[in-house]
N, C-alpha and C positions, 0 to 999 in steps of 0.2 A: 308223732307221726311215724308211719313205717317207711324203713327206706331199704329199697332193692338195689344191689350196686354190684354189678359184674364186669369186671376190669382185668385183662392178663394178659396183653400182649407185653414184650420186653419195650423198654422204651430205653433210647440212648440218646441224649441231648449233651453236644460238645463241639469244639474244632477238629475235621479232620474223622469223627466217626463213620461217615461213607465208606472207609477202607475196611468196616467192620459188615460189609453189605455179603461179601462172599461168606464168609464165615457163618453170616445168619442163615441166607438161601441154602447152603447145601445142606441144613436141617431137612429139608424139603422136598428134595431131588437134585437133579442133575441137568434139567435144563429150565432156564428161566427165561419170562417173559419180562420185557422191560417196555412198558407203556410209557412215553416219554412226552414233555410238553416240549412244542415247537420252538417256544422262546429261548430253549438252554439252546447253547450254542453245542456244536460237533466235537469239539475236544471233552466239554464237561460229560456229554455221553460216553463219548467213547471210554473215558477214564472207569466209567461204572461198568462198562462190559471188560475191560482190562481186568480190574477188581472180582469179577466174578471170573474170568478165565484163568486168573491167577488160583484160584481155589478150586480149580478142575470142574467147573461147570461152563455149560456152552449156553449163548446170551442171543435169543433172538429179539431185534430192537423195534419197535413202531413209535415214531419220533411224530406223527402228525397232530397231536392234540392242540388244536390253536384255541384261542382264548373264546371265540364263539361258536366253537365246536357242540355240536349238539349230541344229545343221550345216544341216538344210536350208530355214534363213533365206538361203542363198546360192541357193538358185533363184529365192526371189522379187528379190533385188539382178541375176540374169543376165536373167531375163524382164525386167524394168524396163530393164537395161542394153540388151538387142538391141531392144525394142520403138522404144527411144528412139535406136537407130542410135548407139550411143557407141564411142567409140576406146579409152580407157584408163579403170581405175576408180582412185579414189584412196579408201583406208581412213582414216576418221577418228575416232580414238576410244581406247579401252581395248584389251586385249588380246584380248577377246573379237571387237571389233567386227574390229581387224586380224587376227583368225582368218578370220572369216566371208567379210570381204571379200578377202582371199587367196583362199582356195576359189573365191569368184565369179572372180576373174581367170583362175584356172587353168580353171574350168569355161566359159566363156562363147563362146571361139571356135569349140568344136567340141561344144558345147550338151551336153555333157554334165551328168547330174542328179547331185545331192550324194551320193546313194547310191550311183550306180557309182563316183564317186571314193573314197570311204569303203569301196568295195570291192575296191579297187585298180586302178581304170581309171586309165590314164595318160594326157594330152594329148601329141598327135603333135608336137611342137615348137610350136604354136601358142597361144598366150594372148593376154588383154589386158594390154599395159603396164600394171603395180602399181606407185601410189605409196603409200607410207604415211606418213600424219601421225600418229604414235602419240601420245597423252595421258597416258598411264601410264609411260612409257619403252619400252626394247625388252626381249627376254626372250630365254631361251636357244636359242629356235628361229627367231630373227628373220633371221639368216645361213644357216643351216641348210639342208640339203637336202630337209631333212623337216619335218614339225613335227607336233602332236597335236591331233584335232579329236574331238567327243562323237558319237557315233553316237544318233541321238534314238530308233532301234529299239528299244535294251536299255541306252542309258545308259552303254556303255563307251566306253572310248578306242580310237580308231584311229589308226595311222600313216599321213600323206596325204604322197605323195613332192610334192617342190616345184623345179619347173623351176630351174637355177642361176640364169640370169637373168631371171627373173620381175621382180625389182624393177627397175624405172627410177629410182627416188630413195625416200631415206627422210629425211623431213623432221623434225628434231625441233626444235622451237619451246619454250623453256625456260619461256615467259609461259603455255603452255598444259598444263604439267605440274600436274596437278591433286591426284594423291596427296598431295602432301608438303605440301599445307594440311590434311588428314586426320590427326584424332586418331590415328588409326590407322596414321599413315606406318610408324613403327618396323617395324611388319610387313612391309609391302611390302619395304622394304630389307633385312629379315632373309631374305625370299625369293628376293631376288635374290643375298645373297651366300651364301646355300644354293645354289643354283643355281653360282654361280662356284667354290665348294669341291669340289664333284662334279664338275663337269668338270674342274678342276686335277686332281683324284684319279683321273680314269678312266684304263681301262687303254690307252686311244687319246691319251692327251696325249701333247702334245711340246717340243721348244723353243719352238717358234711362240706354242702356245697357253699355255707357263707364264708367258711374259713377260708377255703381254696379261693374262691373268685374274690373276695375281699384281699387278698394277697395279688390275685390278679390285677385286680383295680389299679392297687398300689404302684404296680411294678410301670403298667401302661401311664400313668400320671408322672412317674419318673422320666419315664421315654419321653414323654410332650415336652418335661422342661427342659430338655436338651437341646442343642440344635441337632438337625440333622447329623451333621459330622461327627458327633459325638455319639448317635444311637448305637446300641450295642446289639448285636445280633441274638447274642446269649441271653441279653436281659430279655428281650422279643420272643426267644424261643421257651424261655422258661414261662413267661407269661401266657404265651398259648397252650402250652400244656396244661395251667393251671384253670384256663379257659376250658379248654374241650373237657377234661374229667369235670369239672365243676358244672357244665351245662348238663352231663348226661345224669349227675346226680338229682340236677332241679330239670330245666327244660329251657332251650332256647325259646326267642320273644317275637312277639308279632312284629316287630319292626327288622327285626333279623329277616323274617320270611317275606316280608314286605319288600325291603332291598333287593333282595332274590328276585322276586318277581317282577318289579320293574326292570331291571336288568334283562332279566329273560324277554320280557314282552317287547322294550324298547330300546336294547342293546346299552341302555346307559352304565357306564362302570359299575360295578355293585359298592365300591368303597364311597364314590360318591353318592351315590343314594341312599348308604348308611349315614354318611355325615349330614346330608339333609334332614333325615329324619330323628337324627340323636335327640336334636334338643325338643322335638315338636313332642316324642313320645317322652321324653326326660321330663316335660311339664304333668304328664299325665302320671308319670311313675310318682312324683313328687306328692300329687294327691293322694295316689290310691295307696301309696309304701311311703310315708313322711319318714318312719324310723331309719328305713333303710336306705332312704333318699336323704337322711341326715349325715349318714356315716359312710356314703357316698362322698359328701361335702367335704366330710374331713378328710378323707383319703384322697380328694382332690387338692387339698389345702386352701380349701375356700375359708373365708372369713366367718368365726364364729357368730352364731346367732341365738337369741333369747332362749326359742322354742323348736323342738323336734320339726314343726312347719314351714317354720321361718329357715330353718339351716336347709331342709329339704330345698328351698327356692334358689339357697345359694349354690346348690349344687347346679342348677339348670343354669344360673348366671355364671358359674366357673365355666363351663361346658361351652357356652357361648363367647367367653371373651377368650377361652384357649384356642376355640376357632380360628376368631380374628386376630389373633395377633398371629396365628402360622400360617393366614391366609387360605383357610380352605373354605370353601363354599358352603351356605346354607338351604341353599334351593335347589332346584332343577330346570328354573325358569328358561333358563337359555337354550334348554332341548326344547322347547316349545311342544310338550308332549299334552296330548289333548287327554280328557279326562276320561272320555269315553274310549279310549284305548286301552281302559286298565279297568274296566269295568270288569270282566271275564276275569282278570287275574285277581280282584278283590274278592269277587265271590269264591274264589277257590283257596284264598287263603283263609277265608272265615271258614273254610270246613276242616282245615288241618286241626290236630290234637293241642298243636303248640297254643294255637291261638285261644282255645280254653283255658290255659295253665295262663294265661294273663290276670294279674292280678286285681282288673277292672272288668266289668262288662261290656263286652264290644259287640255292641248292634252292626248292623248292615252301615248305617249313617257314619257311625264313627269311623269306618276305613276311609270313606270317602272323604270326609273333614280332615281327615291326617293327611292325605293326597291331595285336598285342598290347598292346604296351609305350604306344601311346597312345590305344587306347579306353578 
């Protein structure tokens, strides 16, 4: 199998790495747009602004990206960045903040709107250098040539093409990882583990993605075996980078896209959607890729089995047991979501290229069967 792999941003992982933001940003200009997550406290945002100032840079801050923000918020960031004559954009915050600021970096140079980007218009090689400072770790799409965004016109998921050299740098400061201090941190870890397992079993997987994703799975398994108080942000950050690069060499999966679609359509937190989908998708992966899922079982510390098929089933059992032990819910019944509400979302997901990379055939009824199991 041929492998095409382009990945060139500078990646920094560790404690207090955010202090290097000014040194990195000044390579790209003198005025920097900070697109920040509203969940971040003002002291944290002001600290980044002062770091840039100490490097001789002017910073303009937009700190209004909320968890339920729609993609058209990128238009506001672009407008402010252009009015302030900014040279680069820093995305500072969780996954939603990273998606919207990433869109803004693509849109700004050629002044295209968020709707034009969502409708498939691409930049012609011009974009703002993008510096990511994620506070929830990296996800399956960070290093990919595309990512998923919500179209506010209909609350459906759209695939957005991303220039391979858009990222100037990814700065992961372990002291800024916020989700691991949350009582629901296990759900975030399961969400990332789910993405890693799907990409590992993708029909696009190869020896390089296997190496990266096996290590990611083992690190997530290590985190799940510890209590929330012992969970280390550094391990989570390292696993996230392995996940994002491994997924870019392979492909994110159907379940990862479905979780994003349910979140967009119904407002259910994405980590809850992923947790509900994980065992259901894992059962199908065990049948489609038993050798791969047998390896997952071993990485999760499941009991040995006589055959790969039997071992693959123990991986599903290990996921369910671990979820039960950590009180992570495995369905969305409490949200009373109608299947009719997700019909258009399911149809849109089936059109995505990543669905074609599923290791099993995904007819229309298959998506609905999966949804029925969790609703």
